[in-house]
N, C-alpha and C positions, 0 to 999 in steps of 0.2 A: 386654681386645681395643676399639681407637679404631677405631668402624664407619667414621666420617667420613675418617680420613687411615691407614689399614691397609691395604696391599694383603693381598688376601685370593685365591688362589685354589682356585677346585671344580675337581679332577677328575674328570671325568665327568659337566658338565652338560648335557650332552643327555638324560641319562637320567633314572630317575625319581626316586633321591634329588635326585642334584646337580642337578635342575630346582627342586626345592622347597626342596632350600637354596637358590638364588642368588632366586627369587621370596623367601624371608622376608627370605633379609638386605638385598636391595633393598628392602622394603618397609620395615626398620631403618636406610636412609640409609645403608648403604654405597654408596662412592662410586668405588673404586677396585676391585673387584673385575677377576681376569685369570682370562678364558676361552677354552678351546684346545678345537676340536672333534678328534676324532680323523682327520680329514685332513692339520691344522693340524700336528699333535704327537701321533706313536706312540708311547704310554707305554713298549711292549714294545722301543723301541729305547734303550737305554744312552744314548750316545751323545748322543739326539737331545732326553732325557731333562735331559743335565745341561747341557748347553747353554741349555736354558731354564731352567733353575735362577739359570744364572749370569748372565744377560740381565734377568731378570724381580726376580728375586730376594723372592719376597714373604715375609710378616710371619707368616702363616697357612695353612694347608696343610686343606683336605679332599678325603679322597683316597676318595672315594664311586664311581672308575671302577674298574669289572670287568666281566667278561665272566659273564652270569649266566643263567638259563633254568629251566623245572619239571625233573619228572622225565625226559620225556622224552630234552630235551636233552641234561640229566645222560647221560642211559644212551646216546647216539647218540655222543657225542663229550665222552669222559671226557679225553681227551690235551689236546685244546685249553683245555678249561675251567683242568686244572693249570698246564699251559706260559703260557696269557697271566696268569692270575690271578699266580701265582710270578714272571712277568716283569715288570707292569704297578709289584704293589707294593714289589718291592724295590727298580725305577730309583727312586720316585717317595718313599721314604722315605730311603732315603742318600741322593739328590740335595738335600731337603731338608734335610738334617740339614748336608751337607758346605755347603751355600750358607744358614749362618745363618737358617733359619725358626723363629720364637720359638717355635711350637707346630703339633701334626701332631695331626687327628682319623683315624685309622682305621676303616672301616667293614667291622665282620665280620656274620656268618650266624648265626643258632640253629641252625642246619645244621651246624654244628663240636661241640655238643653227642651225646653218645652217642644210641642210637638209644633205649633203655629206659632212661631216666634216671628219677627218682624226680621227681615233678612237686606242686608248677611246678618249675621249674629254675632254682638257685641259679647262681651264676659261679662257683664253688667243685668243680660237677661236670663241667669241664671233662678231659677225660682218663682220666675212671673207667670208661670200658667205651666197645666198640666201637662204629665210625660204622653210620649209617644205609647201605646199599650203593649204593642207586641216584644217592647223590650225595658220595659218599668224596673222590673225588680234587677238585672242590670246596671239600668241607672240609677238608682236608690242606692247599691252599693259603689258605684263610684262619686257618690254627691258624697255620702257618708266618710268616703277616703280623703275626698278633698278638703271638707271641712275638720276631720282629725291632722290636717298637715298644720293649718292655721290655727285652732286650739292649741296644739303643741309648739307654734311660732309664740303663739300669745303668751301663753301660759310660762314655757321653760323654757325658751329664746332658742328654739331648735330651727336650724337653718333649711326646713322643709319649703320647695317649691310643688308648682301643680301646673300642669301643662297640660292642654285640651286639644290632642289631635285629631282633624278630620277623615274622612274614611282613608284607608290605608291598601295598599295594595305591595305585592314583590318580591321577590326568590327568600325562601322558607315558611310563605308561607302555607294554609292549611284546604287542602283541596279535596275535603273531604266533600260527595255530592249530595248529602241534607245537611252537615253543621258549620258548611262554609260561607265565608262573608261575600257577596254578590261577586266579583271579578274570580275570584279563585274557582268560585262553583261553575261559574259560566266556562272559563277555559277546560275545564274538566270538561265540560258535557259539550261543550262542539269541538273538543277534539275526542270526546269518543262515538258522538255524531257524524265524524268524519270519517273516521275507522269503521264504523258501521255501514256507511251509505244512504242513511235516516234519508228520509225527503224531507223532514221540515223538524224542528224544534220548539219547546213547549213552553216558555219564560212565564215564571207567577206574575200577576200583574199587568196595571193597563201598559208600562213603559212609559209611560208621561210624566213619573218624579224628577228632579232634578238632585244631581249628585253632584258631591265635590270629593275627588280623590287625587292622594297624594303620593309618590313612589319613597316607599321608604328609608328606601336610601338618604334620601333629601330632608327625612324626617329626623335623622338618627346624628344629620350633621348641625340640626339647629338644637336639638337637647344638648350635645355637647356644650356648643357655645352656649345654652342656658344656665346649664351646671357651670360655667365657668365664669360667665359675667353678668347671671339675675341672680337677685337675691333679692326677696316681696311675697306679702303675704297674697296679691290678685294672682289668682293664674291668667298664664295665657295663651291664647289659642294659638295651632301652630300647621297652618293649610298652604293652600296652591293658591287660591284667588281664581281659580275655576272651575267650571260646573260644567255636565253635560247630564243629557236625560239617561236612561235607564237605555230605552230602546237604540241609542245613538252609542251607547256602549257597548251593548248586543253585537250591535252591526261591525263597531271595530275590531271587538275581539273576533266575531267571524270571521272579518277579513285577517289577521293575522295567525287567526290558526287555521285557514285555509279551508273553511267551511261552505259549502255552494250550496246547503238544501235551505228552505225558505224557513223563515224565524216568524212564530206566533204567539201572542200574547195573553192568555190565561186571565180574562176580566173580575174571574168570580171569586182571586184569590188578593189578599191584599196587597197594599203597595207601600205600606208604611209612610212615617213623613214624606208631606207632597211635596218640599224643598226644605235643601242643609247647604247654606253657604257660610262659612264662619267670617268675621270682621276680623283681620292677620293684624290690623294697625296696630296694636299695641306691638305684636313678634319683630313687625317692620322698624319701628322705632327701635327696639331695646338691640336688634341686628342688623338694619341694613339692609339693601336690597340684597336679595336671596335669587340667585338657579334654579331654577324646577325643572325635573324630567318632563319633557313632554309624555302626554299618553300614550299615543302610540309605540314610543322609544321603550317607558316602562311597560309596556302589554305585551312587546318584544322579548323584552328580558325577564320578564316573568313567565311566558311558555316557555321558553330556554329552561328553565330552572325547572321546569315543571316537569318536563320530558326527562330532562338530565337527573332530575335527583328522584323525583318520585315514580317515573314509570320503569327508569332503570331497577329503582329500587323492590318495584312489583316483579321486573326479568329476574331478580336474585333470589325471591323467596318462590318465587313459580312460572319457571322458564315454558312449560308447558302451555301453558295460559295465555303466558305475553306471545306467542310464536304464534297461538291461536288469534287473536286478538289483530296480529301485522297480518294476517294473507289475504 
């Protein structure tokens, strides 16, 4: 991939992963990035996507656009999660092949693996057991996307590769109090609890489930390397190799934010998958040793992003409310 000359389309560039990919490509000297917001291009609109690819003819495509969310969002909007994701990935993959893109990288999700997988999770464990019920519609859509990439490679010779990242966090995340993933949701809740001097904060579940987290800029570096050097049908797990309990994570975020109240866990709420650690042997064999951002450092950078971008945006829109919140 010639970063200086190639036309590179990053679908979902305003999202967590897409934004990190753009930052990394820009740092490497990419000159011809093709970027479109949702308002400019609705990826669920087949005709619009086909027209876009016909006009812009990208050489390389990073398919990082998706409808994403945590347990609450997946449970509340299951129809939207399966419908929107099926439409987005179907339209982009087909149009990329149709208009002769050289290569496409599809972003899956570790939630595609069975709920009770042996640990760590190898790529070949896909479809060997039932999915986690709380995000099954989203997972099914992602499984369809990876199978579509493999099918287009087999039938058409299209160089579509598939990556499966672990749980992600970092600058540009969605900090919505109900629809966010666990780290950005907790950052917001701890910050607001700190401002209100709340004596305690209640978190869904027991706090016992184990999760692996990857700082999003580390993922972006791996994805660009895979786009440059990997071409194969087998999907590739991308993770940090380090897992932490939700309880430990909550206390780490509390320390970064500076919240001094008590942390409570609501055992009546669902935990989700008990444990989820990816086996990244294939990634390491392809890319060699990789340096990963330490969790505390990543959480600190993410909290800075929350304060600098999300809170500043709120102050710009509602200066009176922002002033009240800071009293």
